[in-house]
Biopython code that builds the backbone (N, CA, C, O; Angstrom):
import numpy as np
from Bio.PDB.StructureBuilder import StructureBuilder

atoms = [
    (1, "UNK", "N", (-36.638, 27.956, 6.064)),
    (1, "UNK", "CA", (-35.950, 27.936, 4.786)),
    (1, "UNK", "C", (-34.462, 27.580, 4.973)),
    (1, "UNK", "O", (-33.924, 26.763, 4.226)),
    (2, "UNK", "N", (-33.813, 28.184, 5.953)),
    (2, "UNK", "CA", (-32.393, 27.931, 6.200)),
    (2, "UNK", "C", (-32.194, 26.482, 6.624)),
    (2, "UNK", "O", (-31.229, 25.842, 6.206)),
    (3, "UNK", "N", (-33.095, 25.958, 7.448)),
    (3, "UNK", "CA", (-33.001, 24.552, 7.851)),
    (3, "UNK", "C", (-33.060, 23.633, 6.635)),
    (3, "UNK", "O", (-32.306, 22.664, 6.549)),
    (4, "UNK", "N", (-33.940, 23.930, 5.713)),
    (4, "UNK", "CA", (-34.098, 23.115, 4.519)),
    (4, "UNK", "C", (-32.820, 23.147, 3.667)),
    (4, "UNK", "O", (-32.391, 22.116, 3.150)),
    (5, "UNK", "N", (-32.223, 24.318, 3.526)),
    (5, "UNK", "CA", (-30.985, 24.456, 2.750)),
    (5, "UNK", "C", (-29.853, 23.672, 3.415)),
    (5, "UNK", "O", (-29.105, 22.966, 2.739)),
    (6, "UNK", "N", (-29.728, 23.796, 4.727)),
    (6, "UNK", "CA", (-28.677, 23.083, 5.462)),
    (6, "UNK", "C", (-28.890, 21.578, 5.357)),
    (6, "UNK", "O", (-27.934, 20.828, 5.160)),
    (7, "UNK", "N", (-30.126, 21.137, 5.485)),
    (7, "UNK", "CA", (-30.434, 19.714, 5.367)),
    (7, "UNK", "C", (-30.095, 19.213, 3.966)),
    (7, "UNK", "O", (-29.508, 18.141, 3.816)),
    (8, "UNK", "N", (-30.456, 19.971, 2.957)),
    (8, "UNK", "CA", (-30.168, 19.583, 1.580)),
    (8, "UNK", "C", (-28.668, 19.500, 1.344)),
    (8, "UNK", "O", (-28.193, 18.551, 0.720)),
    (9, "UNK", "N", (-27.924, 20.469, 1.827)),
    (9, "UNK", "CA", (-26.465, 20.452, 1.693)),
    (9, "UNK", "C", (-25.892, 19.231, 2.399)),
    (9, "UNK", "O", (-24.997, 18.575, 1.866)),
    (10, "UNK", "N", (-26.387, 18.920, 3.577)),
    (10, "UNK", "CA", (-25.929, 17.746, 4.311)),
    (10, "UNK", "C", (-26.189, 16.455, 3.554)),
    (10, "UNK", "O", (-25.325, 15.581, 3.497)),
    (11, "UNK", "N", (-27.359, 16.334, 2.982)),
    (11, "UNK", "CA", (-27.700, 15.132, 2.217)),
    (11, "UNK", "C", (-26.812, 15.008, 0.989)),
    (11, "UNK", "O", (-26.323, 13.921, 0.681)),
    (12, "UNK", "N", (-26.605, 16.100, 0.295)),
    (12, "UNK", "CA", (-25.742, 16.081, -0.897)),
    (12, "UNK", "C", (-24.320, 15.697, -0.510)),
    (12, "UNK", "O", (-23.680, 14.914, -1.211)),
    (13, "UNK", "N", (-23.824, 16.234, 0.587)),
    (13, "UNK", "CA", (-22.469, 15.920, 1.049)),
    (13, "UNK", "C", (-22.336, 14.433, 1.357)),
    (13, "UNK", "O", (-21.366, 13.799, 0.943)),
    (14, "UNK", "N", (-23.290, 13.880, 2.070)),
    (14, "UNK", "CA", (-23.262, 12.449, 2.404)),
    (14, "UNK", "C", (-23.290, 11.602, 1.137)),
    (14, "UNK", "O", (-22.543, 10.630, 1.028)),
    (15, "UNK", "N", (-24.132, 11.954, 0.192)),
    (15, "UNK", "CA", (-24.216, 11.196, -1.059)),
    (15, "UNK", "C", (-22.920, 11.276, -1.859)),
    (15, "UNK", "O", (-22.481, 10.281, -2.436)),
    (16, "UNK", "N", (-22.312, 12.448, -1.894)),
    (16, "UNK", "CA", (-21.049, 12.596, -2.614)),
    (16, "UNK", "C", (-19.934, 11.788, -1.956)),
    (16, "UNK", "O", (-19.147, 11.143, -2.650)),
    (17, "UNK", "N", (-19.859, 11.815, -0.635)),
    (17, "UNK", "CA", (-18.830, 11.055, 0.066)),
    (17, "UNK", "C", (-19.032, 9.558, -0.117)),
    (17, "UNK", "O", (-18.068, 8.821, -0.326)),
    (18, "UNK", "N", (-20.255, 9.113, -0.041)),
    (18, "UNK", "CA", (-20.547, 7.689, -0.239)),
    (18, "UNK", "C", (-20.196, 7.277, -1.658)),
    (18, "UNK", "O", (-19.644, 6.199, -1.877)),
    (19, "UNK", "N", (-20.511, 8.123, -2.609)),
    (19, "UNK", "CA", (-20.196, 7.830, -4.003)),
    (19, "UNK", "C", (-18.689, 7.764, -4.216)),
    (19, "UNK", "O", (-18.203, 6.889, -4.932)),
    (20, "UNK", "N", (-17.956, 8.672, -3.609)),
    (20, "UNK", "CA", (-16.500, 8.697, -3.744)),
    (20, "UNK", "C", (-15.884, 7.438, -3.138)),
    (20, "UNK", "O", (-15.009, 6.824, -3.749)),
    (21, "UNK", "N", (-16.327, 7.052, -1.953)),
    (21, "UNK", "CA", (-15.787, 5.859, -1.301)),
    (21, "UNK", "C", (-16.110, 4.613, -2.121)),
    (21, "UNK", "O", (-15.277, 3.717, -2.256)),
    (22, "UNK", "N", (-17.310, 4.565, -2.659)),
    (22, "UNK", "CA", (-17.710, 3.407, -3.450)),
    (22, "UNK", "C", (-16.908, 3.326, -4.752)),
    (22, "UNK", "O", (-16.675, 2.236, -5.275)),
    (23, "UNK", "N", (-16.488, 4.483, -5.270)),
    (23, "UNK", "CA", (-15.795, 4.525, -6.553)),
    (23, "UNK", "C", (-14.326, 4.115, -6.452)),
    (23, "UNK", "O", (-13.679, 3.927, -7.482)),
    (24, "UNK", "N", (-13.788, 3.972, -5.258)),
    (24, "UNK", "CA", (-12.385, 3.603, -5.130)),
    (24, "UNK", "C", (-12.162, 2.194, -5.673)),
    (24, "UNK", "O", (-12.867, 1.253, -5.308)),
    (25, "UNK", "N", (-11.190, 2.071, -6.531)),
    (25, "UNK", "CA", (-10.876, 0.808, -7.186)),
    (25, "UNK", "C", (-9.598, 0.243, -6.588)),
    (25, "UNK", "O", (-8.502, 0.707, -6.903)),
    (26, "UNK", "N", (-9.734, -0.755, -5.726)),
    (26, "UNK", "CA", (-8.577, -1.345, -5.064)),
    (26, "UNK", "C", (-7.538, -1.878, -6.030)),
    (26, "UNK", "O", (-6.340, -1.688, -5.821)),
    (27, "UNK", "N", (-7.979, -2.539, -7.080)),
    (27, "UNK", "CA", (-7.048, -3.090, -8.068)),
    (27, "UNK", "C", (-6.279, -1.983, -8.774)),
    (27, "UNK", "O", (-5.068, -2.087, -8.964)),
    (28, "UNK", "N", (-6.972, -0.940, -9.156)),
    (28, "UNK", "CA", (-6.319, 0.184, -9.822)),
    (28, "UNK", "C", (-5.363, 0.907, -8.892)),
    (28, "UNK", "O", (-4.257, 1.275, -9.288)),
    (29, "UNK", "N", (-5.790, 1.108, -7.657)),
    (29, "UNK", "CA", (-4.935, 1.783, -6.677)),
    (29, "UNK", "C", (-3.689, 0.963, -6.364)),
    (29, "UNK", "O", (-2.613, 1.522, -6.154)),
    (30, "UNK", "N", (-3.830, -0.345, -6.335)),
    (30, "UNK", "CA", (-2.700, -1.237, -6.069)),
    (30, "UNK", "C", (-1.578, -0.985, -7.077)),
    (30, "UNK", "O", (-0.398, -0.980, -6.725)),
    (31, "UNK", "N", (-1.962, -0.779, -8.317)),
    (31, "UNK", "CA", (-0.982, -0.492, -9.362)),
    (31, "UNK", "C", (-0.539, 0.971, -9.318)),
    (31, "UNK", "O", (0.656, 1.261, -9.357)),
    (32, "UNK", "N", (-1.498, 1.888, -9.237)),
    (32, "UNK", "CA", (-1.197, 3.323, -9.245)),
    (32, "UNK", "C", (-0.305, 3.754, -8.086)),
    (32, "UNK", "O", (0.564, 4.611, -8.250)),
    (33, "UNK", "N", (-0.519, 3.168, -6.935)),
    (33, "UNK", "CA", (0.235, 3.578, -5.746)),
    (33, "UNK", "C", (1.505, 2.742, -5.561)),
    (33, "UNK", "O", (2.121, 2.779, -4.495)),
    (34, "UNK", "N", (1.889, 2.010, -6.567)),
    (34, "UNK", "CA", (3.147, 1.260, -6.678)),
    (34, "UNK", "C", (3.263, 0.026, -5.785)),
    (34, "UNK", "O", (4.369, -0.478, -5.591)),
    (35, "UNK", "N", (2.176, -0.464, -5.248)),
    (35, "UNK", "CA", (2.223, -1.691, -4.439)),
    (35, "UNK", "C", (2.742, -2.861, -5.269)),
    (35, "UNK", "O", (3.475, -3.721, -4.781)),
    (36, "UNK", "N", (2.343, -2.865, -6.527)),
    (36, "UNK", "CA", (2.709, -3.943, -7.454)),
    (36, "UNK", "C", (4.222, -4.069, -7.612)),
    (36, "UNK", "O", (4.722, -5.158, -7.892)),
    (37, "UNK", "N", (4.951, -2.979, -7.438)),
    (37, "UNK", "CA", (6.400, -2.986, -7.651)),
    (37, "UNK", "C", (7.125, -3.922, -6.689)),
    (37, "UNK", "O", (8.139, -4.515, -7.058)),
    (38, "UNK", "N", (6.633, -4.061, -5.485)),
    (38, "UNK", "CA", (7.290, -4.923, -4.487)),
    (38, "UNK", "C", (6.530, -6.216, -4.221)),
    (38, "UNK", "O", (7.133, -7.273, -4.034)),
    (39, "UNK", "N", (5.191, -6.123, -4.205)),
    (39, "UNK", "CA", (4.383, -7.286, -3.839)),
    (39, "UNK", "C", (3.960, -8.127, -5.043)),
    (39, "UNK", "O", (3.371, -9.195, -4.877)),
    (40, "UNK", "N", (4.256, -7.654, -6.248)),
    (40, "UNK", "CA", (3.959, -8.412, -7.453)),
    (40, "UNK", "C", (2.503, -8.318, -7.867)),
    (40, "UNK", "O", (1.671, -7.737, -7.169)),
    (41, "UNK", "N", (2.215, -8.906, -9.020)),
    (41, "UNK", "CA", (0.865, -8.896, -9.576)),
    (41, "UNK", "C", (-0.086, -9.563, -8.586)),
    (41, "UNK", "O", (0.129, -10.699, -8.162)),
    (42, "UNK", "N", (-1.126, -8.844, -8.235)),
    (42, "UNK", "CA", (-2.156, -9.323, -7.310)),
    (42, "UNK", "C", (-1.596, -9.831, -5.986)),
    (42, "UNK", "O", (-2.220, -10.670, -5.335)),
    (43, "UNK", "N", (-0.432, -9.337, -5.580)),
    (43, "UNK", "CA", (0.107, -9.642, -4.253)),
    (43, "UNK", "C", (0.519, -11.076, -4.019)),
    (43, "UNK", "O", (0.651, -11.504, -2.872)),
    (44, "UNK", "N", (0.725, -11.827, -5.087)),
    (44, "UNK", "CA", (1.036, -13.253, -4.930)),
    (44, "UNK", "C", (2.518, -13.590, -5.026)),
    (44, "UNK", "O", (2.965, -14.571, -4.432)),
    (45, "UNK", "N", (3.290, -12.790, -5.768)),
    (45, "UNK", "CA", (4.697, -13.119, -5.998)),
    (45, "UNK", "C", (5.545, -11.875, -5.739)),
    (45, "UNK", "O", (5.832, -11.117, -6.665)),
    (46, "UNK", "N", (5.947, -11.661, -4.486)),
    (46, "UNK", "CA", (6.769, -10.487, -4.165)),
    (46, "UNK", "C", (8.115, -10.540, -4.883)),
    (46, "UNK", "O", (8.617, -11.616, -5.209)),
    (47, "UNK", "N", (8.689, -9.361, -5.124)),
    (47, "UNK", "CA", (9.957, -9.311, -5.846)),
    (47, "UNK", "C", (11.139, -9.726, -4.982)),
    (47, "UNK", "O", (12.190, -10.083, -5.514)),
    (48, "UNK", "N", (10.991, -9.689, -3.671)),
    (48, "UNK", "CA", (12.044, -10.137, -2.749)),
    (48, "UNK", "C", (11.439, -11.123, -1.765)),
    (48, "UNK", "O", (10.275, -10.994, -1.385)),
    (49, "UNK", "N", (12.212, -12.086, -1.361)),
    (49, "UNK", "CA", (11.698, -13.127, -0.464)),
    (49, "UNK", "C", (11.267, -12.571, 0.894)),
    (49, "UNK", "O", (10.430, -13.179, 1.561)),
    (50, "UNK", "N", (11.800, -11.461, 1.306)),
    (50, "UNK", "CA", (11.429, -10.883, 2.596)),
    (50, "UNK", "C", (10.118, -10.129, 2.579)),
    (50, "UNK", "O", (9.576, -9.813, 3.639)),
    (51, "UNK", "N", (9.594, -9.832, 1.399)),
    (51, "UNK", "CA", (8.316, -9.129, 1.293)),
    (51, "UNK", "C", (7.185, -10.153, 1.368)),
    (51, "UNK", "O", (7.303, -11.252, 0.826)),
    (52, "UNK", "N", (6.097, -9.799, 2.034)),
    (52, "UNK", "CA", (5.021, -10.778, 2.210)),
    (52, "UNK", "C", (4.141, -10.963, 0.972)),
    (52, "UNK", "O", (3.974, -10.051, 0.162)),
    (53, "UNK", "N", (3.591, -12.156, 0.855)),
    (53, "UNK", "CA", (2.513, -12.416, -0.092)),
    (53, "UNK", "C", (1.272, -11.871, 0.597)),
    (53, "UNK", "O", (0.975, -12.257, 1.728)),
    (54, "UNK", "N", (0.553, -10.993, -0.058)),
    (54, "UNK", "CA", (-0.552, -10.326, 0.627)),
    (54, "UNK", "C", (-1.928, -10.668, 0.058)),
    (54, "UNK", "O", (-2.943, -10.289, 0.643)),
    (55, "UNK", "N", (-1.980, -11.363, -1.050)),
    (55, "UNK", "CA", (-3.269, -11.768, -1.614)),
    (55, "UNK", "C", (-3.981, -12.704, -0.648)),
    (55, "UNK", "O", (-3.371, -13.629, -0.111)),
    (56, "UNK", "N", (-5.265, -12.466, -0.425)),
    (56, "UNK", "CA", (-6.072, -13.339, 0.415)),
    (56, "UNK", "C", (-5.891, -13.139, 1.910)),
    (56, "UNK", "O", (-6.478, -13.871, 2.706)),
    (57, "UNK", "N", (-5.087, -12.158, 2.302)),
    (57, "UNK", "CA", (-4.882, -11.903, 3.727)),
    (57, "UNK", "C", (-6.083, -11.168, 4.315)),
    (57, "UNK", "O", (-6.932, -10.668, 3.577)),
    (58, "UNK", "N", (-6.152, -11.105, 5.613)),
    (58, "UNK", "CA", (-7.226, -10.448, 6.347)),
    (58, "UNK", "C", (-7.168, -8.932, 6.123)),
    (58, "UNK", "O", (-6.151, -8.301, 6.408)),
    (59, "UNK", "N", (-8.258, -8.351, 5.615)),
    (59, "UNK", "CA", (-8.288, -6.920, 5.281)),
    (59, "UNK", "C", (-8.007, -6.007, 6.480)),
    (59, "UNK", "O", (-7.176, -5.107, 6.361)),
    (60, "UNK", "N", (-8.668, -6.204, 7.636)),
    (60, "UNK", "CA", (-8.371, -5.329, 8.773)),
    (60, "UNK", "C", (-6.905, -5.408, 9.216)),
    (60, "UNK", "O", (-6.317, -4.401, 9.612)),
    (61, "UNK", "N", (-6.327, -6.591, 9.148)),
    (61, "UNK", "CA", (-4.919, -6.755, 9.508)),
    (61, "UNK", "C", (-4.028, -5.972, 8.535)),
    (61, "UNK", "O", (-3.138, -5.235, 8.959)),
    (62, "UNK", "N", (-4.275, -6.136, 7.218)),
    (62, "UNK", "CA", (-3.460, -5.415, 6.233)),
    (62, "UNK", "C", (-3.601, -3.913, 6.389)),
    (62, "UNK", "O", (-2.618, -3.179, 6.295)),
    (63, "UNK", "N", (-4.819, -3.455, 6.628)),
    (63, "UNK", "CA", (-5.047, -2.020, 6.806)),
    (63, "UNK", "C", (-4.285, -1.507, 8.019)),
    (63, "UNK", "O", (-3.660, -0.448, 7.959)),
    (64, "UNK", "N", (-4.333, -2.242, 9.108)),
    (64, "UNK", "CA", (-3.601, -1.840, 10.325)),
    (64, "UNK", "C", (-2.101, -1.781, 10.058)),
    (64, "UNK", "O", (-1.424, -0.862, 10.519)),
    (65, "UNK", "N", (-1.578, -2.757, 9.316)),
    (65, "UNK", "CA", (-0.144, -2.769, 9.008)),
    (65, "UNK", "C", (0.236, -1.563, 8.151)),
    (65, "UNK", "O", (1.254, -0.916, 8.402)),
    (66, "UNK", "N", (-0.582, -1.260, 7.141)),
    (66, "UNK", "CA", (-0.295, -0.106, 6.283)),
    (66, "UNK", "C", (-0.307, 1.192, 7.084)),
    (66, "UNK", "O", (0.570, 2.041, 6.922)),
    (67, "UNK", "N", (-1.306, 1.335, 7.948)),
    (67, "UNK", "CA", (-1.392, 2.551, 8.769)),
    (67, "UNK", "C", (-0.196, 2.645, 9.724)),
    (67, "UNK", "O", (0.355, 3.727, 9.925)),
    (68, "UNK", "N", (0.200, 1.519, 10.307)),
    (68, "UNK", "CA", (1.348, 1.520, 11.220)),
    (68, "UNK", "C", (2.648, 1.863, 10.495)),
    (68, "UNK", "O", (3.500, 2.558, 11.049)),
    (69, "UNK", "N", (2.804, 1.389, 9.280)),
    (69, "UNK", "CA", (4.005, 1.713, 8.502)),
    (69, "UNK", "C", (3.984, 3.188, 8.129)),
    (69, "UNK", "O", (5.009, 3.865, 8.214)),
    (70, "UNK", "N", (2.826, 3.688, 7.718)),
    (70, "UNK", "CA", (2.711, 5.096, 7.334)),
    (70, "UNK", "C", (3.021, 6.016, 8.508)),
    (70, "UNK", "O", (3.697, 7.032, 8.344)),
    (71, "UNK", "N", (2.522, 5.660, 9.701)),
    (71, "UNK", "CA", (2.733, 6.507, 10.876)),
    (71, "UNK", "C", (4.125, 6.348, 11.484)),
    (71, "UNK", "O", (4.569, 7.192, 12.261)),
    (72, "UNK", "N", (4.814, 5.256, 11.124)),
    (72, "UNK", "CA", (6.130, 4.984, 11.700)),
    (72, "UNK", "C", (6.079, 4.075, 12.911)),
    (72, "UNK", "O", (7.121, 3.738, 13.474)),
    (73, "UNK", "N", (4.874, 3.666, 13.327)),
    (73, "UNK", "CA", (4.724, 2.753, 14.454)),
    (73, "UNK", "C", (5.404, 1.421, 14.160)),
    (73, "UNK", "O", (6.042, 0.827, 15.030)),
    (74, "UNK", "N", (5.259, 0.968, 12.935)),
    (74, "UNK", "CA", (5.926, -0.270, 12.516)),
    (74, "UNK", "C", (7.107, 0.136, 11.634)),
    (74, "UNK", "O", (6.934, 0.781, 10.600)),
    (75, "UNK", "N", (8.290, -0.247, 12.055)),
    (75, "UNK", "CA", (9.472, 0.150, 11.303)),
    (75, "UNK", "C", (10.571, -0.889, 11.470)),
    (75, "UNK", "O", (11.019, -1.165, 12.583)),
    (76, "UNK", "N", (10.995, -1.458, 10.352)),
    (76, "UNK", "CA", (12.135, -2.379, 10.332)),
    (76, "UNK", "C", (12.696, -2.359, 8.917)),
    (76, "UNK", "O", (12.216, -1.602, 8.074)),
    (77, "UNK", "N", (13.682, -3.162, 8.652)),
    (77, "UNK", "CA", (14.394, -3.114, 7.368)),
    (77, "UNK", "C", (13.472, -3.243, 6.158)),
    (77, "UNK", "O", (13.690, -2.580, 5.144)),
    (78, "UNK", "N", (12.452, -4.083, 6.251)),
    (78, "UNK", "CA", (11.579, -4.297, 5.096)),
    (78, "UNK", "C", (10.502, -3.230, 4.944)),
    (78, "UNK", "O", (9.877, -3.147, 3.887)),
    (79, "UNK", "N", (10.268, -2.422, 5.952)),
    (79, "UNK", "CA", (9.237, -1.392, 5.831)),
    (79, "UNK", "C", (9.785, -0.077, 5.285)),
    (79, "UNK", "O", (9.007, 0.824, 4.971)),
    (80, "UNK", "N", (11.086, 0.050, 5.166)),
    (80, "UNK", "CA", (11.689, 1.300, 4.703)),
    (80, "UNK", "C", (11.169, 1.673, 3.312)),
    (80, "UNK", "O", (10.750, 2.810, 3.092)),
    (81, "UNK", "N", (11.193, 0.737, 2.388)),
    (81, "UNK", "CA", (10.723, 1.030, 1.029)),
    (81, "UNK", "C", (9.246, 1.422, 1.032)),
    (81, "UNK", "O", (8.845, 2.357, 0.339)),
    (82, "UNK", "N", (8.448, 0.707, 1.810)),
    (82, "UNK", "CA", (7.025, 0.993, 1.848)),
    (82, "UNK", "C", (6.752, 2.343, 2.499)),
    (82, "UNK", "O", (5.865, 3.077, 2.064)),
    (83, "UNK", "N", (7.495, 2.663, 3.519)),
    (83, "UNK", "CA", (7.343, 3.952, 4.205)),
    (83, "UNK", "C", (7.543, 5.102, 3.223)),
    (83, "UNK", "O", (6.877, 6.133, 3.321)),
    (84, "UNK", "N", (8.461, 4.922, 2.277)),
    (84, "UNK", "CA", (8.754, 5.983, 1.314)),
    (84, "UNK", "C", (7.628, 6.254, 0.324)),
    (84, "UNK", "O", (7.616, 7.311, -0.307)),
    (85, "UNK", "N", (6.687, 5.334, 0.169)),
    (85, "UNK", "CA", (5.576, 5.564, -0.765)),
    (85, "UNK", "C", (4.232, 5.733, -0.058)),
    (85, "UNK", "O", (3.238, 6.061, -0.707)),
    (86, "UNK", "N", (4.181, 5.523, 1.226)),
    (86, "UNK", "CA", (2.901, 5.590, 1.942)),
    (86, "UNK", "C", (2.276, 6.978, 1.939)),
    (86, "UNK", "O", (1.069, 7.107, 2.142)),
    (87, "UNK", "N", (3.065, 8.008, 1.714)),
    (87, "UNK", "CA", (2.499, 9.352, 1.639)),
    (87, "UNK", "C", (1.607, 9.519, 0.403)),
    (87, "UNK", "O", (0.865, 10.495, 0.301)),
    (88, "UNK", "N", (1.680, 8.575, -0.526)),
    (88, "UNK", "CA", (0.901, 8.634, -1.758)),
    (88, "UNK", "C", (-0.524, 8.107, -1.600)),
    (88, "UNK", "O", (-1.348, 8.274, -2.499)),
    (89, "UNK", "N", (-0.820, 7.474, -0.465)),
    (89, "UNK", "CA", (-2.099, 6.777, -0.327)),
    (89, "UNK", "C", (-2.845, 7.226, 0.930)),
    (89, "UNK", "O", (-2.274, 7.311, 2.017)),
    (90, "UNK", "N", (-4.126, 7.508, 0.750)),
    (90, "UNK", "CA", (-4.957, 7.941, 1.878)),
    (90, "UNK", "C", (-5.478, 6.720, 2.639)),
    (90, "UNK", "O", (-5.375, 5.590, 2.161)),
    (91, "UNK", "N", (-6.032, 6.957, 3.814)),
    (91, "UNK", "CA", (-6.609, 5.862, 4.602)),
    (91, "UNK", "C", (-7.733, 5.155, 3.836)),
    (91, "UNK", "O", (-7.861, 3.932, 3.889)),
    (92, "UNK", "N", (-8.548, 5.947, 3.122)),
    (92, "UNK", "CA", (-9.650, 5.363, 2.357)),
    (92, "UNK", "C", (-9.118, 4.487, 1.227)),
    (92, "UNK", "O", (-9.662, 3.420, 0.946)),
    (93, "UNK", "N", (-8.050, 4.951, 0.586)),
    (93, "UNK", "CA", (-7.451, 4.160, -0.482)),
    (93, "UNK", "C", (-6.806, 2.893, 0.069)),
    (93, "UNK", "O", (-6.893, 1.831, -0.548)),
    (94, "UNK", "N", (-6.157, 3.005, 1.235)),
    (94, "UNK", "CA", (-5.584, 1.818, 1.875)),
    (94, "UNK", "C", (-6.673, 0.779, 2.129)),
    (94, "UNK", "O", (-6.478, -0.411, 1.885)),
    (95, "UNK", "N", (-7.813, 1.239, 2.620)),
    (95, "UNK", "CA", (-8.923, 0.317, 2.908)),
    (95, "UNK", "C", (-9.408, -0.357, 1.630)),
    (95, "UNK", "O", (-9.702, -1.553, 1.637)),
    (96, "UNK", "N", (-9.496, 0.392, 0.537)),
    (96, "UNK", "CA", (-9.943, -0.183, -0.735)),
    (96, "UNK", "C", (-8.952, -1.239, -1.230)),
    (96, "UNK", "O", (-9.360, -2.298, -1.706)),
    (97, "UNK", "N", (-7.660, -0.954, -1.119)),
    (97, "UNK", "CA", (-6.633, -1.910, -1.540)),
    (97, "UNK", "C", (-6.691, -3.158, -0.657)),
    (97, "UNK", "O", (-6.623, -4.281, -1.158)),
    (98, "UNK", "N", (-6.816, -2.959, 0.647)),
    (98, "UNK", "CA", (-6.868, -4.092, 1.579)),
    (98, "UNK", "C", (-8.079, -4.980, 1.284)),
    (98, "UNK", "O", (-7.962, -6.205, 1.297)),
    (99, "UNK", "N", (-9.219, -4.386, 1.025)),
    (99, "UNK", "CA", (-10.430, -5.161, 0.725)),
    (99, "UNK", "C", (-10.264, -5.928, -0.583)),
    (99, "UNK", "O", (-10.668, -7.087, -0.684)),
    (100, "UNK", "N", (-9.674, -5.285, -1.578)),
    (100, "UNK", "CA", (-9.461, -5.958, -2.866)),
    (100, "UNK", "C", (-8.509, -7.144, -2.701)),
    (100, "UNK", "O", (-8.779, -8.239, -3.196)),
    (101, "UNK", "N", (-7.401, -6.920, -2.006)),
    (101, "UNK", "CA", (-6.436, -7.990, -1.788)),
    (101, "UNK", "C", (-7.040, -9.146, -0.991)),
    (101, "UNK", "O", (-6.782, -10.313, -1.286)),
    (102, "UNK", "N", (-7.845, -8.813, 0.022)),
    (102, "UNK", "CA", (-8.472, -9.854, 0.850)),
    (102, "UNK", "C", (-9.390, -10.740, 0.030)),
    (102, "UNK", "O", (-9.558, -11.917, 0.348)),
    (103, "UNK", "N", (-9.979, -10.199, -1.012)),
    (103, "UNK", "CA", (-10.894, -10.961, -1.854)),
    (103, "UNK", "C", (-10.200, -11.854, -2.881)),
    (103, "UNK", "O", (-10.861, -12.636, -3.564)),
    (104, "UNK", "N", (-8.890, -11.748, -2.996)),
    (104, "UNK", "CA", (-8.144, -12.563, -3.946)),
    (104, "UNK", "C", (-7.768, -13.907, -3.334)),
    (104, "UNK", "O", (-7.574, -14.011, -2.123)),
    (105, "UNK", "N", (-7.666, -14.927, -4.168)),
    (105, "UNK", "CA", (-7.179, -16.211, -3.638)),
    (105, "UNK", "C", (-5.693, -16.104, -3.286)),
    (105, "UNK", "O", (-4.944, -15.354, -3.912)),
    (106, "UNK", "N", (-5.284, -16.871, -2.272)),
    (106, "UNK", "CA", (-3.881, -16.860, -1.867)),
    (106, "UNK", "C", (-3.092, -17.458, -2.933)),
    (106, "UNK", "O", (-1.870, -17.558, -2.816)),
]
sb = StructureBuilder()
sb.init_structure("model")
sb.init_model(0)
sb.init_chain("A")
sb.init_seg("    ")
for serial, (resi, resn, name, xyz) in enumerate(atoms, 1):
    if name == "N":
        sb.init_residue(resn, " ", resi, " ")
    sb.init_atom(name, np.array(xyz, "f"), 0.0, 1.0, " ", f" {name:<3s}", serial, name[0])
structure = sb.get_structure()
């Protein structure tokens, strides 16, 4: 009986986590987490020339850059503003934003 309860709890947990990850909206998060403020609508027209155009870029690369900025591994004059907002976004949300941006045309 205990095995069955533990198995059921495990299955429910996996389904809930999968549902949560699937429900992440990269486009919505891009706006909610203030990415749009510097990188512009859909990452195509940054507000400053030193900020990158990120639409259509490689998702794993963008995710690695976001994680490096959040951790402080990557740090220079242009990452200061981004570092100040990275505490607002989880790794899962970063991945959703990166995947959404990668799917956009450059």
